[in-house]
N, C-alpha and C positions, 0 to 999 in steps of 0.2 A: 535513556530508556533502552535503546537498541543494544547498548553495551551490557545491559543486564541480562539479555537473553544468551543462552548458550548456543553454540552452532547448531546443535540438534533441535533445540526449541525453535530456532529460526527456520530450519528446514521443515519442521512440522507446521509452523505458521504459514509458510509458502504453500504447502499442501492443502491446508484448510482454506486458504484464499483462492485456491483453484477449484474448490468445491469437492475435493476428494473426501471419501469416508475415512474413518480411522483405519479400517482394514486396507484400503488402497494405499494410504500413507505408509502403513506398516510394511506392505509388500514392496513399495518403492524404496523404502529406507532400510529394509531388512530388519524390522522391529516387530515385536508382538503388538497386538491391538492394545493390551494393557499398558505397555510402555508408551505407546503413542498417547493414550489417555493421560498418563502421568505428565508427559511433556506438555500436552495441551492445557492441563490444569495449571502447571507451573507458569507457562507463558501468559495465560489469562490473568493469573494473580499478579505477575510482574507488570503487565500492561494496565492493570486496574479494570479488566474487562469482566463482565458478568457471564458471558457465554462466547461461543465460537464467533458468532456474527459480530459482536461488539469488539472482539479481539482484532478481527480483520478491519473493521471500520477504524479503530484507533490506529492500527498499523498504517493504513492509508493516510489518515489525517496527519499523522506525525512524520510521514515521509519514509517510514521504515519499509513500506512496500509501495510500489508504483505500478501503474498499468503499462503494458508494452506500448512504446511510441507516444506515451502521454505528453511528454514535454514538447516533442516536435509538433504534435497535433495542436496543442495549446498555442505554441508560437505561431503556427500558420493561421489559426483562427484569429488571434489577436492582431496579426499583421493585416489581415483582410478587414477586420473591424476598424482598425486605425486608418486604413486607406479610405474606407467609406466615411469614417467620422470626419475626415478633413472637410467634407461637404456638409456636414451636419454637426454644428457645435453642441447641440444637446446630447447627441450620442457620444461625443468626445468626452464629456464629463463622466458618462457611464463607463466608457472604456478606460479612462484614466484611473477610475476608482477600483478597477479590477486588478487584484493581485493574485498571483498563482505561485505555488511552490513546485519546483521542478527538480526532484532528486535525479541524479545522473543515471543510475543503473536500476534495472528492473529485477526485483526479487533477489538482489544481492546486497550484502552489507557495503556501506560506504566506507571509504578509508578514513 
C-alpha cells in the first residue's frame, strides 16, 4: 500500500496527520491549495479512505505512519505489565494476548 503512494502524496499524508489545513500543507511543501487537494484525493483513493480522517486512521493501522516514540512507549508499558503480571497469572493471560505493531521510523517511509 505504501509503495503505491508517491513521495508527494506521502508528504501530504504526513501534513494531514499533523492536523494541518490544505493551505498550511501547501505553504510547507510549496504547492497550491488545489494541488494539495489533488494529492489528498489521490492518496485517499489509493488507501481506500473516504475522507482525510479515515486516510490517517488507515495509515496508522497499516504502519504507514506512527506516532513519535510510540514503539519505545509501548515497549516500556509492556515491560511494566509483564513485571506486574508475574505476580498475577490472570493479568499474564491479558498481557500475553497483547500484540503491537512497531514500525521503526516516524513519518518516514520504511526501506
